[in-house]
ROGU-504609 format. One record per residue (C-alpha): x, y, z; residue in three letters. Coordinates in steps of 0.02 Angstrom, whole numbers, plus 32768, in hexadecimal, padded with zeros to 4 digits. Layout:
BEGIN
XYZALA...
This chain:
BEGIN
800080008000MET804B80A67FCBARG8045813A8040SER7FE981D7800BASN809182308004LYS80D781B07F8AGLN803D81BB7F1CLEU803D82787F1CASN80F5827D7EEEGLN80DA81FE7E63ALA8047825E7E19TYR80A683017E27SER813582B57DC4TYR80BD827D7D3BCYS806983277D34GLN8112837E7D23GLN813E83087C95LEU809A832D7C3EALA80B383E97C52ASN816383E27C0BSER8133839D7B60HIS80DC83F87AD1TYR804A839B7A84GLU7FD283C779F8ASN7F3F83A67A69PHE7F2F83CC7B23PRO7F6B834E7BA4VAL7F1883537C50ALA7EEA84067C2ASER7E95847E7CA0ARG7DF384627C42LEU7DE683B67C90LEU7D9583997D39PRO7E1783917DC2HIS7DF382DA7DE8ARG7E2C82A87D38MET7ECE83097D2CARG7F3E829A7D96ALA7F0781F57D47PRO7F1C823D7C98ILE7FC8827F7CC5ALA7FF981D07CFFALA7FC081837C5BILE8018820C7BF9TYR80BC81F17C57ALA80B081367C33PHE808E81527B79ALA810E81DE7B67ARG819E817A7BAFTHR816D80DF7B4DALA816681457AAEASP821481867AD4ASP825280D27ADBPHE821780BD7A28ALA825A816279E4ASP82DD81B67A4FGLU839381957A71GLY841B81377A15ASP83F280827A40ILE83D07FE879D8SER83237FAC79A6ASP833D7F147A15LEU835E7F857AABGLN82C37FEA7A84ARG82567F4E7A7DLEU82A47F0F7B1EHIS82797FB27B77ALA81C57FA97B39LEU81BB7EF37B6DSER81ED7F277C1DSER81577F9D7C1FTYR80E57F0C7BF0HIS812D7EAD7C85ASP810C7F3D7CFBLEU80587F4A7CBBLEU80417E917CE2ARG807D7EB47D93GLN7FFE7F407DA2ILE7F757ECE7D60GLU7F9E7E507DE9LYS7FB07EDD7E69GLN80647EA77E84GLN80C57F427E51TYR813B7F717EDEARG81B97FDA7E7DGLY81EA808F7E96ARG81CD80D77DE8ASP8157816A7E05PRO8102814E7D5EILE80CF809E7D8CPHE80A480CC7E3FILE8029814C7DFBALA7FEF80DA7D6FLEU7FCA804B7DE6GLN7F5F80BD7E51ASP7F0681007DB6THR7EE280537D6FVAL7E9C80197E16THR7E3480B27E41ARG7DEF80CD7D92CYS7DDC80137D6BGLU7E3880297CC6LEU7E417F957C4CPRO7EFA7F6C7C4FILE7EFA7F2E7B9BHIS7EE67FE27B61LEU7F91800C7BA8LEU7FDC7F6F7B5BHIS7F937FA77AB4ASN7FEE804D7ABFLEU80907FEF7AD7LEU806A7F857A3ELYS805F802479D7ALA810A805C7A14PHE81517FB079EFGLU810A7FBD7941GLN81628065792BASP8206800B794AVAL81EE7F8078CBVAL817A7FCD7848LYS8195806E77E7SER81288056774DARG806F802E773CTYR80327FD276A2HIS7F7D800A76AASER7F0980827702PHE7EBF7FF07763SER7F6D7FD077ACGLU7F75808577E3VAL7ECA80747836LEU7F057FD6788CASP7F98803678D4TYR7F2180BC7914CYS7EC180377973GLN7F5A802579E1PHE7FAB80D179D9SER7F14814379ECALA7E7180EC7A16ASN7EA680A87AC1PRO7EC1815A7AFCVAL7E0B81877ADEGLY7DD080E97B36HIS7E3F810E7BCCLEU7DFC81C07BDBLEU7D4981847BD2LEU7D6881007C57HIS7DB981817CC9ILE7D2081EF7CB2ASN7CA581637CDBGLY7C5180CF7C89GLN7C4F80EC7BCCPRO7BCD80A07B5ATHR7BFE803B7AC3GLN7BC180C77A53GLN7C3281437AADGLN7CC780CE7A98LEU7CA280BB79DETHR7C91817779C7GLN7D33818F7A29SER7D8D811979B3ASP7D568181791EALA7D928224796DILE7E3781DD79ACCYS7E5F818F7904THR7E35823278ABALA7EA98293791FLEU7F3482157905GLN7F2282227848LEU7F2982E07851ILE7FC982D078B5ASN80118261782CPHE7FE082DD77A4TYR802C836E7804GLN80D08311781BASP80EA82BB7772VAL8195830A7754ILE81CD83037809GLN81A0824B781CASP81FB8222777BTYR829A82877796THR82AD826D7852GLU826781BE7871GLN8264817277C2ASP81AB814E77D8ARG812181647757ILE806B81537789TYR8029817876DALEU7FE980D37690PRO806C8089761CGLN7FED803E75A4ASP7F9880E6758CGLU803D813F7573LEU806280C474E8GLN7FB580DB749EARG7FDA81947486TYR808881727441GLY80E081B074DELEU8169816C754CASP81B681A675EFGLU823C820F759CTHR81B382857561HIS818882B27616ILE8216832F7621ILE81F7837A7577THR81E884377565ASP813B84267519ASN80BC83AE7564THR803283C974E4GLU803F831474ABALA800982DF755APHE7F6883457556ALA7EF282BB7516PRO7F3282407598LEU7F3382B97629MET7E8582FB7604LEU7E4682487601GLN7E97822876AALEU7E5082CA76F0TYR7DA3829576B8ASN7DB181F27719ARG7DE7825477B2THR7D5182C677A0SER7CDF822D779EVAL7D2E81F37840LEU7D0782997892PHE7C56828D7851GLU7C4581E178A0ASN7C8B82157948GLY7C6982CB7970TYR7BC382A879C8LEU7C29825E7A57LEU7C3F830F7A96GLY7B8283247AA0MET7B7382907B18THR7BF682CA7B96LEU7BD2834C7C1AASN7C3A83C07C83GLY7CEF83EF7C67ARG7D1C83487C18PHE7C9683607B95GLY7CD9840E7B75TRP7D8883C87B5EGLU7D4E83417AE4VAL7CE983BE7A7EARG7D7D84367A78ALA7DF583AE7A3DILE7D7C837479B7CYS7D5C8425797ALEU7E15844F7977ALA7E3883B17913GLY7DB483DE7894LEU7DF9848E7886MET7EA884477865LEU7E5F83D377E1LEU7E1484677786ILE7EBB84C17790ARG7F0D84297741LEU7E8C842176B6ILE7EA084DA7690GLU7F5D84D67682GLN7FA484FC75D5PRO7FBA845E756FLYS806D8490754FSER8091848C760BASP802084077655MET809B83CA76D9PHE80AC846C7739SER8078845B77EEARG7FDF84C67813PRO7FC3850878C2ARG7F2D855B7911LEU7F3E86117941THR7F19864E79F1ARG7E78869B79B1ARG7E4385F57965GLN7E6C85997A06ILE7E0486167A69LEU7D7585FF79EDSER7D8085427A04VAL7D7985537AC1MET7CE585C77AC1LEU7C8385677A3FTHR7CA184C07A96SER7C5E85027B3ALEU7BAC84F67AF8ASN7B6F84517AAELYS7AF784A17A32ARG7B79851C79F2ARG7BF5848D79E5TYR7B7A84247982TYR7B5184B1790AASN7C0984DB78F4SER7C3C842878CEVAL7BAD84147852GLU7BE484B477FAALA7C99847D77F6MET7C6C83D277B2LEU7C0A842A7729GLN7CA584917701ILE7D0F83F376F2THR7C8F83A7767DARG7C918441760ESER7D508446760BLEU7D64838E75E7LEU
C-alpha cells in the first residue's frame, strides 16, 4: 500500500512531465475536471516515455523492443496488483488503473503501436494505416472515457472515429518530418503507386502531383469526423467541453490542410490564437458546437 505522500509525489512527477512537452492537442488541460487531471497525466507519462523508447536516443532496434517489453512486464505486475517498484510513473499508473478500473489491455495496445514504430516504417494500404491507429490512437479515447465514467458502446465507437481522424491529421501535418527524421511514411504505398508517385517525391519543391491523393485522404478523414463528432454532444461538464474543443480544433486543422496551395501541400498548418479562442468559446455550448461542426463539414464537402 502506497502512502499518500508517495502517490502525490508520483502524480506530481507525471504532471510535470506532461507540462514539459508540446502536443498538438491538450494533455490534462485545465479544461478538464480536477478529478481527471492526475490520472490522465499518469497515462500520458507512461505513453510519452514508451514513445521515447521507440524514437529517441542512439540505441539499436533490439534495445528499443527490449525496453518496451519491460513496460509490458510492469503492466502485468499492475494487473496482478503486484507492482512494488519505485518508478513514479508506474506508482501513479497502478493507482490510476485501480481507482478508475481501466482495462489494462488498452495500455498494452499503446505499447504495441510503439513496437510497430520500431519494426515497420511503410504501410502498404490505407487499411494498414487504420489498423495502426487502432493501437496508437484509439486506446487513448477509450482510456479517457473510462476515467470519466462508464462509456456506452456507441461512445467508444464515436471515440474511435475521432481519435483515428486526429491521428491521420497528425500524419498529414508531419509527412516531411516523419520521412526525413524517422524514415517513416504513413501515406499508403499502393495509392502512391496508383498516382505514379514514390517516396522521393515527398521532398520535392512542388507537391502538386500529390493533390489527388491527399484530397482523397482528407475526404476519408472528414467522414471519420462526421461519424464521431456527436460524442461531444453526449458528454457533460468540463470533460465534454474538452472533447468538443479537441474535435472542433481537429476539423479546423483539416480545413487548413485542404485549403493549402497544391504546390505546398506538406506545410504544417497551425491554429492562430484567435482561432483557438473561437474553438474554446464555441465548444462551451453544445448547440453552437453542433452548428459549427455541421457548417465545417459542409465546407469540407464543398472543398473536396
